[in-house]
PyMOL Python script that loads the backbone (N, CA, C, O; Angstrom):
from pymol import cmd

cmd.read_pdbstr("""\
ATOM      1  N   MET A   1      12.950  -3.280  18.040  1.00  0.00           N
ATOM      2  CA  MET A   1      12.509  -3.073  16.712  1.00  0.00           C
ATOM      3  C   MET A   1      11.473  -2.571  16.501  1.00  0.00           C
ATOM      4  O   MET A   1      10.447  -3.105  16.923  1.00  0.00           O
ATOM      5  N   LEU A   2      11.434  -1.263  15.706  1.00  0.00           N
ATOM      6  CA  LEU A   2      10.610  -0.870  15.408  1.00  0.00           C
ATOM      7  C   LEU A   2       9.356  -1.055  14.532  1.00  0.00           C
ATOM      8  O   LEU A   2       9.648  -1.740  13.552  1.00  0.00           O
ATOM      9  N   VAL A   3       8.368  -0.771  14.541  1.00  0.00           N
ATOM     10  CA  VAL A   3       7.359  -1.602  13.578  1.00  0.00           C
ATOM     11  C   VAL A   3       7.489  -0.734  12.068  1.00  0.00           C
ATOM     12  O   VAL A   3       7.437   0.452  11.744  1.00  0.00           O
ATOM     13  N   GLU A   4       7.708  -2.199  11.273  1.00  0.00           N
ATOM     14  CA  GLU A   4       8.086  -1.347   9.288  1.00  0.00           C
ATOM     15  C   GLU A   4       6.786  -0.875   9.082  1.00  0.00           C
ATOM     16  O   GLU A   4       6.780   0.113   8.348  1.00  0.00           O
ATOM     17  N   CYS A   5       5.242  -1.373   9.623  1.00  0.00           N
ATOM     18  CA  CYS A   5       4.193  -1.239   9.131  1.00  0.00           C
ATOM     19  C   CYS A   5       3.910   0.180   8.185  1.00  0.00           C
ATOM     20  O   CYS A   5       3.749   0.335   6.975  1.00  0.00           O
ATOM     21  N   GLN A   6       3.924   0.817   8.965  1.00  0.00           N
ATOM     22  CA  GLN A   6       4.012   2.227   8.574  1.00  0.00           C
ATOM     23  C   GLN A   6       4.608   2.521   7.564  1.00  0.00           C
ATOM     24  O   GLN A   6       4.208   3.580   7.079  1.00  0.00           O
ATOM     25  N   ALA A   7       5.872   1.751   6.709  1.00  0.00           N
ATOM     26  CA  ALA A   7       6.416   1.704   5.680  1.00  0.00           C
ATOM     27  C   ALA A   7       5.409   1.160   4.536  1.00  0.00           C
ATOM     28  O   ALA A   7       4.729   1.651   3.634  1.00  0.00           O
ATOM     29  N   ALA A   8       5.691  -0.149   5.077  1.00  0.00           N
ATOM     30  CA  ALA A   8       4.307  -0.743   3.963  1.00  0.00           C
ATOM     31  C   ALA A   8       2.690  -0.039   3.844  1.00  0.00           C
ATOM     32  O   ALA A   8       2.016  -0.342   2.859  1.00  0.00           O
ATOM     33  N   LEU A   9       2.267   0.662   4.622  1.00  0.00           N
ATOM     34  CA  LEU A   9       1.391   1.145   4.401  1.00  0.00           C
ATOM     35  C   LEU A   9       1.624   2.399   3.587  1.00  0.00           C
ATOM     36  O   LEU A   9       0.838   2.652   2.674  1.00  0.00           O
ATOM     37  N   GLY A  10       2.598   3.170   3.834  1.00  0.00           N
ATOM     38  CA  GLY A  10       2.710   4.390   3.593  1.00  0.00           C
ATOM     39  C   GLY A  10       2.115   5.354   3.593  1.00  0.00           C
ATOM     40  O   GLY A  10       1.482   6.148   2.898  1.00  0.00           O
ATOM     41  N   THR A  11       2.737   4.932   5.353  1.00  0.00           N
ATOM     42  CA  THR A  11       1.755   5.967   6.116  1.00  0.00           C
ATOM     43  C   THR A  11       3.214   7.112   7.090  1.00  0.00           C
ATOM     44  O   THR A  11       4.037   6.617   7.861  1.00  0.00           O
ATOM     45  N   PRO A  12       3.173   7.920   6.898  1.00  0.00           N
ATOM     46  CA  PRO A  12       4.034   8.989   7.139  1.00  0.00           C
ATOM     47  C   PRO A  12       3.893   9.116   9.016  1.00  0.00           C
ATOM     48  O   PRO A  12       2.879   8.947   9.693  1.00  0.00           O
ATOM     49  N   GLY A  13       4.982   9.389   9.377  1.00  0.00           N
ATOM     50  CA  GLY A  13       4.868   9.625  10.866  1.00  0.00           C
ATOM     51  C   GLY A  13       5.923   8.978  11.609  1.00  0.00           C
ATOM     52  O   GLY A  13       6.709   8.313  10.935  1.00  0.00           O
ATOM     53  N   ARG A  14       6.144   9.043  13.126  1.00  0.00           N
ATOM     54  CA  ARG A  14       7.231   8.306  13.596  1.00  0.00           C
ATOM     55  C   ARG A  14       6.477   6.648  14.071  1.00  0.00           C
ATOM     56  O   ARG A  14       5.462   6.318  14.684  1.00  0.00           O
ATOM     57  N   ALA A  15       7.422   6.036  13.516  1.00  0.00           N
ATOM     58  CA  ALA A  15       7.565   4.419  13.719  1.00  0.00           C
ATOM     59  C   ALA A  15       7.317   4.756  15.236  1.00  0.00           C
ATOM     60  O   ALA A  15       7.469   5.852  15.775  1.00  0.00           O
ATOM     61  N   ARG A  16       6.748   3.142  16.018  1.00  0.00           N
ATOM     62  CA  ARG A  16       6.683   2.980  17.090  1.00  0.00           C
ATOM     63  C   ARG A  16       7.320   1.630  17.216  1.00  0.00           C
ATOM     64  O   ARG A  16       7.550   0.867  16.278  1.00  0.00           O
ATOM     65  N   HIS A  17       7.532   1.461  18.253  1.00  0.00           N
ATOM     66  CA  HIS A  17       7.818   0.253  18.961  1.00  0.00           C
ATOM     67  C   HIS A  17       7.048  -1.128  18.993  1.00  0.00           C
ATOM     68  O   HIS A  17       6.345  -1.312  19.986  1.00  0.00           O
ATOM     69  N   TRP A  18       7.074  -1.745  18.399  1.00  0.00           N
ATOM     70  CA  TRP A  18       6.195  -3.232  18.604  1.00  0.00           C
ATOM     71  C   TRP A  18       5.150  -2.898  20.274  1.00  0.00           C
ATOM     72  O   TRP A  18       3.925  -2.973  20.365  1.00  0.00           O
ATOM     73  N   ARG A  19       6.269  -2.491  21.547  1.00  0.00           N
ATOM     74  CA  ARG A  19       6.163  -3.120  22.119  1.00  0.00           C
ATOM     75  C   ARG A  19       5.081  -1.897  22.917  1.00  0.00           C
ATOM     76  O   ARG A  19       4.579  -2.031  24.033  1.00  0.00           O
ATOM     77  N   GLU A  20       4.916  -0.737  22.005  1.00  0.00           N
ATOM     78  CA  GLU A  20       4.358   0.261  22.260  1.00  0.00           C
ATOM     79  C   GLU A  20       2.531   0.561  21.670  1.00  0.00           C
ATOM     80  O   GLU A  20       1.562   1.196  22.086  1.00  0.00           O
ATOM     81  N   VAL A  21       2.875  -0.399  20.398  1.00  0.00           N
ATOM     82  CA  VAL A  21       2.192  -0.448  19.473  1.00  0.00           C
ATOM     83  C   VAL A  21       0.516  -1.453  20.260  1.00  0.00           C
ATOM     84  O   VAL A  21      -0.691  -1.212  20.240  1.00  0.00           O
ATOM     85  N   VAL A  22       1.463  -2.687  20.910  1.00  0.00           N
ATOM     86  CA  VAL A  22       0.665  -3.925  21.175  1.00  0.00           C
ATOM     87  C   VAL A  22       0.033  -3.490  23.233  1.00  0.00           C
ATOM     88  O   VAL A  22      -0.842  -3.939  23.975  1.00  0.00           O
ATOM     89  N   GLY A  23       1.103  -2.434  23.344  1.00  0.00           N
ATOM     90  CA  GLY A  23       0.520  -2.055  24.647  1.00  0.00           C
ATOM     91  C   GLY A  23       0.932  -2.825  25.717  1.00  0.00           C
ATOM     92  O   GLY A  23       0.189  -2.977  26.686  1.00  0.00           O
ATOM     93  N   VAL A  24       2.280  -3.446  25.646  1.00  0.00           N
ATOM     94  CA  VAL A  24       3.231  -4.022  26.675  1.00  0.00           C
ATOM     95  C   VAL A  24       4.245  -3.914  27.310  1.00  0.00           C
ATOM     96  O   VAL A  24       5.284  -4.060  26.667  1.00  0.00           O
ATOM     97  N   PRO A  25       4.347  -3.652  28.632  1.00  0.00           N
ATOM     98  CA  PRO A  25       5.841  -2.618  29.200  1.00  0.00           C
ATOM     99  C   PRO A  25       7.378  -3.790  28.363  1.00  0.00           C
ATOM    100  O   PRO A  25       7.557  -4.736  27.596  1.00  0.00           O
ATOM    101  N   PRO A  26       7.923  -3.057  29.018  1.00  0.00           N
ATOM    102  CA  PRO A  26       9.638  -3.786  28.539  1.00  0.00           C
ATOM    103  C   PRO A  26      10.012  -4.301  29.187  1.00  0.00           C
ATOM    104  O   PRO A  26      11.243  -4.319  29.193  1.00  0.00           O
ATOM    105  N   GLU A  27       9.447  -4.937  29.999  1.00  0.00           N
ATOM    106  CA  GLU A  27       9.839  -5.984  30.939  1.00  0.00           C
ATOM    107  C   GLU A  27       9.155  -7.221  30.314  1.00  0.00           C
ATOM    108  O   GLU A  27       9.704  -8.318  30.421  1.00  0.00           O
ATOM    109  N   THR A  28       7.799  -7.068  29.566  1.00  0.00           N
ATOM    110  CA  THR A  28       7.848  -8.483  29.423  1.00  0.00           C
ATOM    111  C   THR A  28       8.081  -9.267  28.528  1.00  0.00           C
ATOM    112  O   THR A  28       7.557  -8.902  27.476  1.00  0.00           O
ATOM    113  N   ARG A  29       8.784 -10.443  28.434  1.00  0.00           N
ATOM    114  CA  ARG A  29       9.272 -11.312  28.143  1.00  0.00           C
ATOM    115  C   ARG A  29       8.295 -12.595  26.942  1.00  0.00           C
ATOM    116  O   ARG A  29       8.641 -12.820  25.783  1.00  0.00           O
ATOM    117  N   GLY A  30       7.632 -12.951  27.327  1.00  0.00           N
ATOM    118  CA  GLY A  30       6.931 -14.671  27.077  1.00  0.00           C
ATOM    119  C   GLY A  30       5.443 -13.667  25.874  1.00  0.00           C
ATOM    120  O   GLY A  30       4.526 -12.850  25.961  1.00  0.00           O
ATOM    121  N   LEU A  31       6.416 -14.825  24.570  1.00  0.00           N
ATOM    122  CA  LEU A  31       5.340 -14.359  23.455  1.00  0.00           C
ATOM    123  C   LEU A  31       3.751 -14.394  23.982  1.00  0.00           C
ATOM    124  O   LEU A  31       2.951 -13.592  23.502  1.00  0.00           O
ATOM    125  N   GLU A  32       3.237 -15.600  25.239  1.00  0.00           N
ATOM    126  CA  GLU A  32       1.868 -15.463  25.188  1.00  0.00           C
ATOM    127  C   GLU A  32       1.650 -14.369  26.021  1.00  0.00           C
ATOM    128  O   GLU A  32       0.541 -13.871  25.826  1.00  0.00           O
ATOM    129  N   GLU A  33       2.245 -13.874  26.794  1.00  0.00           N
ATOM    130  CA  GLU A  33       2.053 -12.114  27.651  1.00  0.00           C
ATOM    131  C   GLU A  33       1.530 -11.224  26.418  1.00  0.00           C
ATOM    132  O   GLU A  33       0.523 -10.516  26.395  1.00  0.00           O
ATOM    133  N   VAL A  34       2.404 -11.426  25.474  1.00  0.00           N
ATOM    134  CA  VAL A  34       1.781 -10.216  24.237  1.00  0.00           C
ATOM    135  C   VAL A  34       1.167 -10.928  23.583  1.00  0.00           C
ATOM    136  O   VAL A  34       1.714 -10.376  22.628  1.00  0.00           O
ATOM    137  N   ARG A  35       0.528 -11.658  23.119  1.00  0.00           N
ATOM    138  CA  ARG A  35      -0.297 -12.628  22.767  1.00  0.00           C
ATOM    139  C   ARG A  35      -1.991 -11.940  22.870  1.00  0.00           C
ATOM    140  O   ARG A  35      -2.896 -11.477  22.176  1.00  0.00           O
ATOM    141  N   THR A  36      -1.588 -12.297  24.367  1.00  0.00           N
ATOM    142  CA  THR A  36      -2.836 -11.724  25.553  1.00  0.00           C
ATOM    143  C   THR A  36      -2.975 -10.470  24.834  1.00  0.00           C
ATOM    144  O   THR A  36      -3.753 -10.370  23.885  1.00  0.00           O
ATOM    145  N   ALA A  37      -2.393  -9.693  25.165  1.00  0.00           N
ATOM    146  CA  ALA A  37      -2.416  -8.011  25.079  1.00  0.00           C
ATOM    147  C   ALA A  37      -2.241  -7.499  23.464  1.00  0.00           C
ATOM    148  O   ALA A  37      -2.238  -6.340  23.049  1.00  0.00           O
ATOM    149  N   TYR A  38      -2.125  -8.497  22.862  1.00  0.00           N
ATOM    150  CA  TYR A  38      -2.577  -8.160  21.128  1.00  0.00           C
ATOM    151  C   TYR A  38      -3.750  -8.624  21.097  1.00  0.00           C
ATOM    152  O   TYR A  38      -4.473  -8.095  20.253  1.00  0.00           O
ATOM    153  N   ARG A  39      -4.522  -9.989  22.152  1.00  0.00           N
ATOM    154  CA  ARG A  39      -5.948 -10.371  21.811  1.00  0.00           C
ATOM    155  C   ARG A  39      -7.075  -9.027  22.281  1.00  0.00           C
ATOM    156  O   ARG A  39      -8.162  -8.862  21.727  1.00  0.00           O
ATOM    157  N   ARG A  40      -6.559  -8.173  23.374  1.00  0.00           N
ATOM    158  CA  ARG A  40      -7.071  -7.458  24.211  1.00  0.00           C
ATOM    159  C   ARG A  40      -7.283  -6.082  22.780  1.00  0.00           C
ATOM    160  O   ARG A  40      -8.316  -5.688  22.239  1.00  0.00           O
ATOM    161  N   ARG A  41      -5.556  -5.593  22.517  1.00  0.00           N
ATOM    162  CA  ARG A  41      -5.839  -4.243  21.806  1.00  0.00           C
ATOM    163  C   ARG A  41      -7.097  -4.792  20.244  1.00  0.00           C
ATOM    164  O   ARG A  41      -7.715  -4.028  19.503  1.00  0.00           O
ATOM    165  N   ALA A  42      -7.079  -6.502  20.220  1.00  0.00           N
ATOM    166  CA  ALA A  42      -7.133  -6.364  18.612  1.00  0.00           C
ATOM    167  C   ALA A  42      -9.279  -6.317  18.946  1.00  0.00           C
ATOM    168  O   ALA A  42     -10.202  -6.316  18.131  1.00  0.00           O
ATOM    169  N   MET A  43      -9.281  -6.298  19.839  1.00  0.00           N
ATOM    170  CA  MET A  43     -11.534  -6.612  20.739  1.00  0.00           C
ATOM    171  C   MET A  43     -10.847  -5.229  20.326  1.00  0.00           C
ATOM    172  O   MET A  43     -11.439  -5.090  19.256  1.00  0.00           O
ATOM    173  N   GLU A  44      -9.929  -3.986  20.423  1.00  0.00           N
ATOM    174  CA  GLU A  44     -10.697  -2.829  20.478  1.00  0.00           C
ATOM    175  C   GLU A  44     -10.595  -2.257  19.188  1.00  0.00           C
ATOM    176  O   GLU A  44     -11.690  -1.810  18.846  1.00  0.00           O
ATOM    177  N   LEU A  45      -9.455  -2.048  18.090  1.00  0.00           N
ATOM    178  CA  LEU A  45      -9.063  -1.854  16.890  1.00  0.00           C
ATOM    179  C   LEU A  45      -9.522  -2.436  16.113  1.00  0.00           C
ATOM    180  O   LEU A  45      -9.273  -2.165  14.939  1.00  0.00           O
ATOM    181  N   HIS A  46     -10.413  -3.518  16.465  1.00  0.00           N
ATOM    182  CA  HIS A  46     -11.062  -4.265  14.904  1.00  0.00           C
ATOM    183  C   HIS A  46     -12.072  -3.353  14.062  1.00  0.00           C
ATOM    184  O   HIS A  46     -13.127  -2.883  14.490  1.00  0.00           O
ATOM    185  N   PRO A  47     -11.574  -3.209  12.862  1.00  0.00           N
ATOM    186  CA  PRO A  47     -12.810  -2.760  11.965  1.00  0.00           C
ATOM    187  C   PRO A  47     -13.913  -2.592  12.067  1.00  0.00           C
ATOM    188  O   PRO A  47     -14.527  -1.582  11.724  1.00  0.00           O
ATOM    189  N   GLU A  48     -14.568  -4.074  12.818  1.00  0.00           N
ATOM    190  CA  GLU A  48     -16.096  -3.885  12.488  1.00  0.00           C
ATOM    191  C   GLU A  48     -16.548  -3.754  13.837  1.00  0.00           C
ATOM    192  O   GLU A  48     -17.577  -4.294  14.244  1.00  0.00           O
ATOM    193  N   ARG A  49     -15.617  -2.877  14.702  1.00  0.00           N
ATOM    194  CA  ARG A  49     -16.138  -2.581  15.925  1.00  0.00           C
ATOM    195  C   ARG A  49     -16.054  -1.406  15.902  1.00  0.00           C
ATOM    196  O   ARG A  49     -15.146  -0.959  15.201  1.00  0.00           O
ATOM    197  N   PRO A  50     -17.171  -0.164  16.832  1.00  0.00           N
ATOM    198  CA  PRO A  50     -17.072   0.838  16.932  1.00  0.00           C
ATOM    199  C   PRO A  50     -15.511   1.833  16.967  1.00  0.00           C
ATOM    200  O   PRO A  50     -14.949   1.672  18.051  1.00  0.00           O
ATOM    201  N   GLY A  51     -14.984   2.490  16.319  1.00  0.00           N
ATOM    202  CA  GLY A  51     -14.470   2.948  16.715  1.00  0.00           C
ATOM    203  C   GLY A  51     -13.080   2.484  16.125  1.00  0.00           C
ATOM    204  O   GLY A  51     -12.170   3.297  15.964  1.00  0.00           O
ATOM    205  N   GLY A  52     -12.932   0.963  15.763  1.00  0.00           N
ATOM    206  CA  GLY A  52     -12.277   0.242  15.160  1.00  0.00           C
ATOM    207  C   GLY A  52     -11.304   0.974  13.625  1.00  0.00           C
ATOM    208  O   GLY A  52     -11.967   1.789  12.983  1.00  0.00           O
ATOM    209  N   SER A  53     -10.562   0.833  13.354  1.00  0.00           N
ATOM    210  CA  SER A  53      -9.877   1.358  12.036  1.00  0.00           C
ATOM    211  C   SER A  53      -9.370  -0.228  11.626  1.00  0.00           C
ATOM    212  O   SER A  53      -9.323  -1.232  12.337  1.00  0.00           O
ATOM    213  N   HIS A  54      -8.966  -0.012   9.999  1.00  0.00           N
ATOM    214  CA  HIS A  54      -8.188  -0.666   9.284  1.00  0.00           C
ATOM    215  C   HIS A  54      -6.721  -0.832   9.772  1.00  0.00           C
ATOM    216  O   HIS A  54      -6.088  -1.647  10.445  1.00  0.00           O
ATOM    217  N   ASP A  55      -6.409   0.706   8.899  1.00  0.00           N
ATOM    218  CA  ASP A  55      -5.449   0.816   9.693  1.00  0.00           C
ATOM    219  C   ASP A  55      -4.740   0.782  11.181  1.00  0.00           C
ATOM    220  O   ASP A  55      -3.516   0.686  11.267  1.00  0.00           O
ATOM    221  N   ALA A  56      -5.067   0.814  11.634  1.00  0.00           N
ATOM    222  CA  ALA A  56      -4.930   0.951  13.510  1.00  0.00           C
ATOM    223  C   ALA A  56      -4.241  -0.433  13.622  1.00  0.00           C
ATOM    224  O   ALA A  56      -3.161  -0.765  14.111  1.00  0.00           O
ATOM    225  N   MET A  57      -5.609  -1.400  12.765  1.00  0.00           N
ATOM    226  CA  MET A  57      -5.506  -3.364  13.228  1.00  0.00           C
ATOM    227  C   MET A  57      -4.324  -3.363  12.454  1.00  0.00           C
ATOM    228  O   MET A  57      -3.453  -3.996  13.051  1.00  0.00           O
ATOM    229  N   ALA A  58      -3.886  -2.860  11.243  1.00  0.00           N
ATOM    230  CA  ALA A  58      -3.028  -3.645  10.200  1.00  0.00           C
ATOM    231  C   ALA A  58      -2.114  -2.563  11.077  1.00  0.00           C
ATOM    232  O   ALA A  58      -1.315  -3.401  11.492  1.00  0.00           O
ATOM    233  N   GLU A  59      -1.705  -1.471  11.590  1.00  0.00           N
ATOM    234  CA  GLU A  59      -0.407  -2.054  12.443  1.00  0.00           C
ATOM    235  C   GLU A  59      -0.247  -2.841  13.904  1.00  0.00           C
ATOM    236  O   GLU A  59       0.697  -3.313  14.537  1.00  0.00           O
ATOM    237  N   LEU A  60      -1.246  -2.759  14.035  1.00  0.00           N
ATOM    238  CA  LEU A  60      -1.525  -3.586  15.119  1.00  0.00           C
ATOM    239  C   LEU A  60      -0.667  -5.185  14.969  1.00  0.00           C
ATOM    240  O   LEU A  60       0.090  -5.570  15.860  1.00  0.00           O
ATOM    241  N   ASN A  61      -0.925  -5.972  13.750  1.00  0.00           N
ATOM    242  CA  ASN A  61      -0.779  -6.833  12.999  1.00  0.00           C
ATOM    243  C   ASN A  61       0.917  -7.487  12.798  1.00  0.00           C
ATOM    244  O   ASN A  61       1.496  -8.554  13.003  1.00  0.00           O
ATOM    245  N   ALA A  62       1.345  -5.736  12.127  1.00  0.00           N
ATOM    246  CA  ALA A  62       2.767  -5.776  11.595  1.00  0.00           C
ATOM    247  C   ALA A  62       3.138  -5.708  13.229  1.00  0.00           C
ATOM    248  O   ALA A  62       4.110  -6.389  13.557  1.00  0.00           O
ATOM    249  N   ALA A  63       2.629  -5.142  14.021  1.00  0.00           N
ATOM    250  CA  ALA A  63       3.138  -4.721  15.684  1.00  0.00           C
ATOM    251  C   ALA A  63       3.396  -6.602  15.992  1.00  0.00           C
ATOM    252  O   ALA A  63       4.464  -6.981  16.472  1.00  0.00           O
ATOM    253  N   LEU A  64       2.407  -7.490  15.680  1.00  0.00           N
ATOM    254  CA  LEU A  64       2.435  -9.032  16.345  1.00  0.00           C
ATOM    255  C   LEU A  64       3.675  -9.502  15.557  1.00  0.00           C
ATOM    256  O   LEU A  64       4.668  -9.793  16.223  1.00  0.00           O
ATOM    257  N   ALA A  65       3.724  -9.600  14.332  1.00  0.00           N
ATOM    258  CA  ALA A  65       4.352 -10.058  13.574  1.00  0.00           C
ATOM    259  C   ALA A  65       5.857  -9.485  13.909  1.00  0.00           C
ATOM    260  O   ALA A  65       6.682 -10.303  13.503  1.00  0.00           O
ATOM    261  N   ALA A  66       6.367  -8.545  14.411  1.00  0.00           N
ATOM    262  CA  ALA A  66       7.843  -7.661  14.915  1.00  0.00           C
ATOM    263  C   ALA A  66       8.184  -8.520  16.574  1.00  0.00           C
ATOM    264  O   ALA A  66       9.133  -8.847  17.287  1.00  0.00           O
ATOM    265  N   ALA A  67       7.041  -8.562  16.538  1.00  0.00           N
ATOM    266  CA  ALA A  67       7.248  -9.530  17.990  1.00  0.00           C
ATOM    267  C   ALA A  67       7.365 -10.323  18.456  1.00  0.00           C
ATOM    268  O   ALA A  67       7.639 -10.335  19.656  1.00  0.00           O
ATOM    269  N   GLU A  68       7.215 -11.401  17.725  1.00  0.00           N
ATOM    270  CA  GLU A  68       7.171 -12.792  17.705  1.00  0.00           C
ATOM    271  C   GLU A  68       8.503 -13.246  16.660  1.00  0.00           C
ATOM    272  O   GLU A  68       9.048 -14.336  16.831  1.00  0.00           O
ATOM    273  N   LYS A  69       8.874 -12.477  15.774  1.00  0.00           N
ATOM    274  CA  LYS A  69      10.305 -12.258  15.171  1.00  0.00           C
ATOM    275  C   LYS A  69      10.877 -12.242  15.959  1.00  0.00           C
ATOM    276  O   LYS A  69      11.358 -13.308  16.344  1.00  0.00           O
ATOM    277  N   GLU A  70      11.218 -10.761  16.810  1.00  0.00           N
ATOM    278  CA  GLU A  70      11.991 -10.470  17.566  1.00  0.00           C
ATOM    279  C   GLU A  70      11.895 -11.864  19.190  1.00  0.00           C
ATOM    280  O   GLU A  70      13.012 -12.080  19.660  1.00  0.00           O
ATOM    281  N   ILE A  71      11.027 -12.447  19.708  1.00  0.00           N
ATOM    282  CA  ILE A  71      10.786 -13.177  20.796  1.00  0.00           C
ATOM    283  C   ILE A  71      11.354 -14.524  20.442  1.00  0.00           C
ATOM    284  O   ILE A  71      11.926 -15.134  21.346  1.00  0.00           O
ATOM    285  N   SER A  72      11.276 -15.061  19.272  1.00  0.00           N
ATOM    286  CA  SER A  72      11.723 -15.962  18.688  1.00  0.00           C
ATOM    287  C   SER A  72      13.277 -16.296  18.362  1.00  0.00           C
ATOM    288  O   SER A  72      13.658 -17.402  17.979  1.00  0.00           O
ATOM    289  N   ARG A  73      14.050 -15.263  18.556  1.00  0.00           N
ATOM    290  CA  ARG A  73      15.029 -14.984  18.366  1.00  0.00           C
ATOM    291  C   ARG A  73      15.610 -15.632  18.931  1.00  0.00           C
ATOM    292  O   ARG A  73      16.837 -15.541  18.908  1.00  0.00           O
TER     293      ARG A  73
END
""", "prot")
cmd.dss("prot")
cmd.show_as("cartoon", "prot")
cmd.util.cbc("prot")
cmd.orient("prot")
């Protein structure tokens, strides 16, 4: 499942799989592992942190939503 956030944000470019955005390997199956990786990435990308970005955080949030949707099926 590709992250739909780029279309929602109107940003051109290659769509990335949520695993790539969150930073988890393909064999990751559990939602708790995904959420742990999400929190780690959020600490790096949060707009209030040095080097953070609103766009990057929005992409990360969309990736988490896509992960939750895919894993909960």
